[in-house]
C-alpha positions as CSV (number, residue, x, y, z in Angstrom):
1,M,0.0,0.0,0.0
2,A,1.8,3.1,-1.2
3,Q,1.4,6.5,0.5
4,A,-1.4,5.0,2.7
5,Q,-0.8,7.7,5.3
6,T,-2.1,10.3,2.9
7,F,-5.5,8.6,2.5
8,R,-8.5,9.6,4.6
9,I,-12.3,9.2,4.6
10,A,-13.8,12.6,4.0
11,H,-17.4,11.3,4.5
12,S,-18.9,7.9,5.4
13,F,-22.4,7.4,4.2
14,A,-25.0,6.2,6.7
15,G,-27.9,5.4,4.5
16,S,-30.2,8.3,5.5
17,D,-27.7,10.7,3.9
18,G,-27.2,8.5,0.8
19,A,-25.6,5.1,0.0
20,N,-23.6,3.4,-2.6
21,P,-22.1,6.3,-4.6
22,L,-21.1,5.3,-8.1
23,S,-20.5,8.8,-9.5
24,S,-17.4,10.9,-9.8
25,L,-17.3,14.2,-8.0
26,T,-17.8,17.6,-9.7
27,V,-15.6,20.4,-8.5
28,A,-16.9,24.0,-8.2
29,G,-14.7,26.3,-6.1
30,S,-14.2,24.9,-2.6
31,S,-17.2,22.5,-3.0
32,L,-17.6,19.1,-4.6
33,Y,-20.9,17.7,-5.8
34,G,-22.0,14.1,-6.3
35,T,-24.8,11.6,-6.3
36,T,-25.5,8.3,-4.6
37,S,-27.4,5.5,-6.3
38,A,-29.3,4.6,-3.1
39,G,-30.1,5.9,0.4
40,G,-31.7,9.2,1.3
41,T,-35.1,9.7,2.8
42,S,-36.8,7.3,0.4
43,G,-33.9,5.0,-0.5
44,N,-33.7,6.3,-4.1
45,G,-30.5,8.2,-3.9
46,V,-29.4,11.8,-3.3
47,V,-27.5,14.8,-4.6
48,F,-24.9,15.9,-2.1
49,E,-22.3,18.6,-1.5
50,I,-19.0,18.3,0.4
51,N,-16.4,21.0,0.8
52,S,-12.7,20.8,1.0
53,S,-12.9,20.8,4.9
54,G,-15.3,17.8,4.8
55,A,-18.5,19.6,5.7
56,F,-21.3,17.5,4.1
57,A,-24.9,18.3,3.1
58,V,-27.7,16.5,1.2
59,L,-29.1,18.9,-1.4
60,Y,-31.9,16.6,-2.6
61,S,-33.3,13.2,-1.8
62,F,-35.1,11.5,-4.7
63,K,-38.6,10.3,-4.0
64,G,-38.6,7.7,-6.8
65,G,-42.1,8.3,-8.1
66,T,-43.3,9.7,-11.4
67,S,-42.7,13.3,-10.2
68,D,-38.9,12.9,-10.0
69,G,-36.2,10.3,-10.8
70,A,-34.6,7.5,-8.9
71,N,-31.2,5.9,-8.5
72,P,-28.7,8.4,-10.1
73,R,-25.4,6.8,-11.1
74,G,-23.7,9.4,-13.2
75,S,-21.7,12.5,-12.2
76,L,-23.1,16.0,-12.3
77,V,-22.3,18.9,-14.6
78,I,-22.7,22.5,-13.4
79,D,-23.5,25.7,-15.4
80,K,-22.3,29.2,-14.9
81,A,-25.3,30.0,-12.6
82,G,-24.4,27.2,-10.3
83,N,-27.2,24.8,-11.3
84,L,-26.4,21.1,-11.3
85,Y,-27.6,18.7,-14.0
86,G,-27.6,14.9,-14.0
87,T,-29.5,11.7,-14.9
88,T,-31.3,9.0,-13.0
89,T,-31.5,5.4,-14.2
90,A,-35.1,5.0,-13.1
91,G,-38.2,7.0,-12.1
92,G,-39.8,9.8,-14.0
93,A,-43.1,9.8,-15.8
94,Y,-42.4,6.5,-17.6
95,G,-40.1,4.8,-15.2
96,A,-37.2,4.8,-17.6
97,G,-35.1,7.5,-16.0
98,T,-34.8,11.3,-16.2
99,V,-32.6,14.3,-16.9
100,F,-32.8,16.6,-13.9
101,A,-31.6,19.9,-12.6
102,V,-30.9,20.7,-8.9
103,T,-30.0,24.1,-7.5
104,T,-27.4,24.5,-4.8
105,K,-30.4,25.4,-2.6
106,G,-31.9,22.0,-3.1
107,T,-34.7,22.7,-5.6
108,E,-35.1,19.8,-8.1
109,K,-36.8,19.9,-11.5
110,V,-37.2,17.1,-14.0
111,L,-36.2,18.4,-17.5
112,H,-37.0,15.2,-19.4
113,S,-38.5,11.8,-18.6
114,F,-37.3,9.0,-20.9
115,K,-40.1,6.9,-22.5
116,G,-38.2,3.7,-23.3
117,A,-37.9,2.0,-26.7
118,P,-38.1,3.2,-29.4
119,G,-37.0,6.2,-27.4
120,A,-34.1,6.3,-25.0
121,A,-34.0,4.5,-21.6
122,T,-31.8,4.0,-18.5
123,P,-29.0,6.6,-18.6
124,E,-26.1,5.4,-16.5
125,A,-23.6,8.2,-17.2
126,G,-23.6,11.9,-16.6
127,L,-24.0,14.7,-19.1
128,V,-21.8,17.1,-21.1
129,W,-22.6,20.7,-22.0
130,H,-22.0,21.9,-25.6
131,A,-23.4,25.0,-27.3
132,G,-26.1,25.4,-24.7
133,R,-27.4,21.8,-24.9
134,L,-26.9,18.7,-22.8
135,Y,-25.7,15.4,-24.4
136,G,-25.5,11.9,-22.9
137,T,-26.0,8.2,-23.5
138,T,-28.5,5.6,-22.4
139,T,-27.7,1.9,-22.0
140,A,-31.0,0.8,-23.3
141,G,-33.8,1.9,-25.6
142,G,-33.5,3.3,-29.1
143,A,-34.7,1.8,-32.3
144,N,-32.9,-1.5,-31.7
145,G,-32.9,-1.6,-27.9
146,N,-29.1,-1.3,-27.8
147,G,-28.9,2.2,-26.3
148,T,-28.7,5.7,-27.6
149,V,-26.9,9.1,-27.7
150,F,-29.3,11.9,-26.9
151,E,-29.6,15.7,-26.8
152,V,-31.6,17.7,-24.4
153,S,-32.2,21.4,-25.2
154,P,-33.8,24.3,-23.2
155,A,-36.9,25.7,-24.7
156,P,-36.6,29.1,-26.4
157,K,-39.3,30.5,-24.1
158,K,-38.5,30.7,-20.4
159,G,-40.5,28.3,-18.3
160,A,-41.5,26.1,-21.3
161,P,-40.5,22.3,-21.2
162,W,-37.1,21.2,-22.4
163,T,-37.0,19.2,-25.5
164,S,-35.1,15.9,-26.1
165,E,-34.0,14.1,-29.2
166,V,-32.3,10.8,-29.8
167,I,-29.5,11.7,-32.2
168,Y,-28.2,8.2,-32.6
169,S,-29.6,4.7,-31.9
170,F,-27.0,1.9,-31.8
171,R,-27.8,-0.7,-34.4
172,T,-27.3,-4.5,-34.5
173,G,-24.3,-6.3,-36.1
174,T,-20.9,-4.7,-35.9
175,D,-22.2,-1.4,-34.5
176,G,-21.6,-0.7,-30.8
177,A,-24.1,-1.4,-28.1
178,T,-24.9,-0.6,-24.5
179,P,-22.8,2.6,-23.8
180,V,-22.2,2.9,-20.1
181,A,-20.0,6.0,-20.2
182,G,-21.0,9.4,-21.4
183,V,-19.7,11.3,-24.4
184,T,-17.1,14.0,-25.0
185,F,-16.9,16.8,-27.6
186,A,-13.8,17.5,-29.7
187,A,-13.7,19.6,-32.8
188,G,-17.5,19.7,-33.1
189,K,-17.8,15.9,-33.0
190,L,-19.0,13.5,-30.3
191,Y,-16.7,10.6,-29.1
192,G,-17.5,7.8,-26.8
193,T,-17.3,4.1,-26.0
194,T,-19.8,1.2,-25.9
195,S,-19.4,-1.8,-23.6
196,A,-20.6,-4.3,-26.2
197,G,-21.0,-4.7,-29.9
198,G,-18.3,-4.2,-32.5
199,T,-16.8,-6.8,-34.7
200,S,-16.0,-9.1,-31.8
201,G,-18.8,-8.1,-29.3
202,Y,-16.4,-6.6,-26.8
203,G,-17.2,-2.9,-27.3
204,T,-16.2,0.0,-29.5
205,I,-14.8,3.5,-29.7
206,F,-17.1,5.6,-31.8
207,E,-17.3,9.0,-33.4
208,L,-20.5,10.9,-34.2
209,T,-20.3,13.7,-36.9
210,P,-23.2,16.2,-37.2
211,S,-24.7,17.3,-40.6
212,A,-27.8,18.9,-41.9
213,S,-29.4,15.5,-42.2
214,G,-28.4,14.2,-38.7
215,W,-25.5,12.5,-37.0
216,T,-23.3,9.9,-38.7
217,E,-21.5,7.3,-36.8
218,N,-18.0,6.0,-37.5
219,I,-16.4,3.1,-35.5
220,L,-12.8,4.1,-34.7
221,Y,-11.9,0.9,-32.9
222,S,-13.5,-2.5,-32.1
223,F,-12.1,-4.3,-29.0
224,Q,-11.1,-7.9,-29.3
225,N,-10.7,-8.7,-25.6
226,G,-7.1,-9.8,-26.3
227,D,-4.0,-7.8,-25.6
228,D,-6.0,-4.7,-26.5
229,G,-8.6,-5.2,-23.7
230,G,-12.3,-5.4,-23.9
231,V,-15.7,-4.2,-22.4
232,P,-14.9,-0.5,-21.9
233,Y,-17.1,1.0,-19.2
234,A,-15.1,4.2,-19.0
235,G,-15.4,7.0,-21.4
236,L,-12.8,9.1,-23.3
237,I,-10.8,12.1,-22.3
238,G,-8.8,14.2,-24.9
239,D,-5.6,16.1,-24.8
240,K,-4.6,19.3,-26.6
241,V,-3.3,17.6,-29.8
242,G,-6.3,15.4,-30.5
243,N,-5.4,12.1,-28.7
244,F,-8.0,10.2,-26.6
245,Y,-7.4,8.2,-23.5
246,G,-9.5,5.6,-21.9
247,G,-9.7,2.2,-20.1
248,A,-11.1,-1.3,-20.7
249,T,-12.3,-3.4,-17.8
250,S,-11.1,-6.8,-19.1
251,G,-8.5,-8.4,-21.4
252,G,-4.9,-7.2,-21.8
253,T,-1.8,-9.2,-21.1
254,G,-2.5,-9.0,-17.3
255,G,-6.1,-10.1,-17.7
256,G,-7.6,-7.2,-15.8
257,G,-8.0,-4.6,-18.5
258,T,-6.0,-1.9,-20.2
259,I,-5.3,1.8,-20.3
260,F,-5.1,2.9,-23.9
261,E,-4.5,5.8,-26.2
262,L,-6.2,6.5,-29.6
263,S,-4.3,8.9,-31.8
264,P,-5.4,10.4,-35.1
265,G,-3.2,10.3,-38.2
266,S,-3.3,10.8,-42.0
267,S,-4.1,7.1,-42.5
268,G,-6.6,6.7,-39.7
269,W,-6.6,6.2,-36.0
270,T,-3.9,4.3,-34.1
271,F,-4.7,2.3,-30.9
272,T,-1.9,1.8,-28.4
273,V,-2.0,0.1,-25.0
274,L,-0.2,2.3,-22.4
275,Y,-0.6,0.0,-19.4
276,N,-1.9,-3.6,-18.7
277,I,-3.8,-4.1,-15.5
278,P,-3.3,-7.3,-13.6
279,G,-6.2,-9.2,-12.2
280,W,-9.4,-10.8,-13.5
281,S,-12.2,-9.6,-15.8
282,I,-13.8,-6.3,-14.8
283,S,-10.8,-5.4,-12.7
284,G,-10.2,-2.3,-14.8
285,P,-11.5,1.2,-14.6
286,F,-15.2,2.0,-14.6
287,G,-14.6,5.7,-14.4
288,N,-12.9,8.1,-16.8
289,L,-9.2,8.9,-16.5
290,F,-8.0,12.4,-15.5
291,M,-5.0,14.1,-17.2
292,D,-3.1,16.8,-15.4
293,A,-1.2,19.8,-17.0
294,N,2.0,17.7,-17.2
295,G,0.3,14.9,-19.3
296,N,0.2,12.4,-16.4
297,L,-2.9,10.2,-16.1
298,W,-4.7,9.5,-12.8
299,G,-7.3,6.8,-12.4
300,T,-9.1,4.1,-10.3
301,T,-9.8,0.5,-10.8
302,H,-12.9,-1.3,-9.8
303,C,-11.5,-4.5,-8.1
304,D,-7.8,-4.5,-8.8
305,G,-5.2,-4.7,-6.0
306,S,-4.1,-7.6,-3.9
307,P,-7.3,-7.8,-1.8
308,G,-9.4,-7.2,-5.0
309,F,-11.3,-4.1,-3.8
310,G,-9.9,-1.4,-6.1
311,T,-7.0,1.0,-6.4
312,V,-6.1,4.6,-7.0
313,Y,-3.0,5.1,-9.3
314,E,-1.0,7.5,-11.4
315,L,0.5,6.8,-14.9
316,T,3.4,8.8,-16.2
317,P,4.6,8.7,-19.8
318,A,7.4,6.2,-20.6
319,S,8.2,3.7,-23.4
320,P,6.9,1.2,-24.3
321,Y,4.4,1.2,-21.4
322,W,3.7,4.1,-19.0
323,T,5.1,4.0,-15.4
324,Y,2.5,3.0,-12.8
325,T,2.5,4.4,-9.3
326,S,0.1,3.0,-6.7
327,L,-1.4,5.8,-4.6
328,Y,-3.8,3.6,-2.5
329,V,-5.0,0.0,-2.4
330,F,-8.5,-0.5,-0.8
331,T,-8.6,-3.2,1.8
332,G,-12.4,-3.9,1.6
333,S,-12.8,-2.8,5.3
334,T,-14.0,0.5,6.6
335,D,-11.7,2.3,4.1
336,G,-14.1,1.4,1.3
337,N,-14.2,-0.9,-1.7
338,F,-15.3,-1.2,-5.3
339,V,-14.5,2.2,-6.9
340,Y,-16.7,3.2,-9.9
341,S,-15.7,6.9,-9.9
342,S,-13.1,9.0,-11.7
343,P,-10.5,10.9,-9.6
344,V,-10.7,14.7,-9.5
345,F,-8.4,17.3,-8.1
346,Q,-9.4,19.9,-5.5
347,D,-7.3,21.9,-3.1
348,G,-4.1,19.9,-3.8
349,S,-5.8,16.5,-3.1
350,L,-7.3,13.7,-5.1
351,W,-10.9,13.0,-4.4
352,G,-13.3,10.2,-5.3
353,T,-16.0,7.8,-4.1
354,A,-16.2,4.1,-3.3
355,Q,-19.5,2.2,-3.5
356,D,-19.2,0.2,-0.3
357,G,-17.3,0.3,3.0
358,G,-17.1,3.1,5.5
359,A,-18.4,3.0,9.1
360,D,-21.8,1.8,8.0
361,S,-20.8,-0.1,4.9
362,E,-22.8,2.3,2.7
363,G,-19.9,3.8,0.8
364,I,-17.5,6.7,1.2
365,V,-16.0,9.9,-0.2
366,F,-12.2,9.7,0.1
367,K,-9.4,12.2,-0.1
368,I,-5.7,11.5,-0.9
369,A,-3.3,14.4,-0.1
370,L,-0.6,14.6,-2.7
């Protein structure tokens, strides 16, 4: 266990204040915001705030009925006015999940209720802002039941309902299926991963290009679940020169997944494995990576590490594989276990969540001083 003395639990969930956090944290000034997939006053999850000193508050507890959502799993995105936006996997008018907004005062509003196939259903990931609209993915629904990429737009008239549109339905065959991660924008295009589908059924990296007639998909890479990895649950992050970085949960020479780079070139995209994760299938990252200003990657694994409960690590550029530094190995005790979140930086420390563990075995928010 490297640098274990720098690790501390910033908050231990007790159930009434939330339970089983799966989302990454969103940084806004001295505060961090997140969701839990369960717990709260009705057991349907919460939106919470925690500051750099560890002061914790529940902003909203989901009721789980048709009036609001239930069981949020994705991270939040914040606008310039301080409003938080996210998704729930269930609840809403049709029971297929919602897009919601919550103010920092704790007022919640459902912006869109998913109807299910042939529309979208069950969004697992958070959202991304682009040109005044929100974009995300759903793991189910769509024309073929294989998931969608959707757009949610505010109405031109204040107070009117927001509008939603499925901009891409994943098909059958060699197309991707079941996107667990969200999407990212780069050069006006959307990029993301699917956890299934592709030429071998182990997931894809895709590109969506807008046009006057709609969005066109291009598969940039199909995972083989060999040395390249397979079943990517994490999404993509980009650097300043157009490269993308992500993680696969399985495959690789270590059996526990891979960290990879996808680079553009004149003859197409080049896929490169940067690091092989030891372990067993689904050991690899469920959350996105984070890249710092020096080009180092920071990440978490779901059930890697000698006890098998997850790790926090740093990767620094080297050849042929990047150099791995262990920052913390979860023991599965009160320190937490099973990390689904991405790491974020705030106030000189690395922050994240773990689904289980803590004083009441309901999950934790952790902090690693660097």
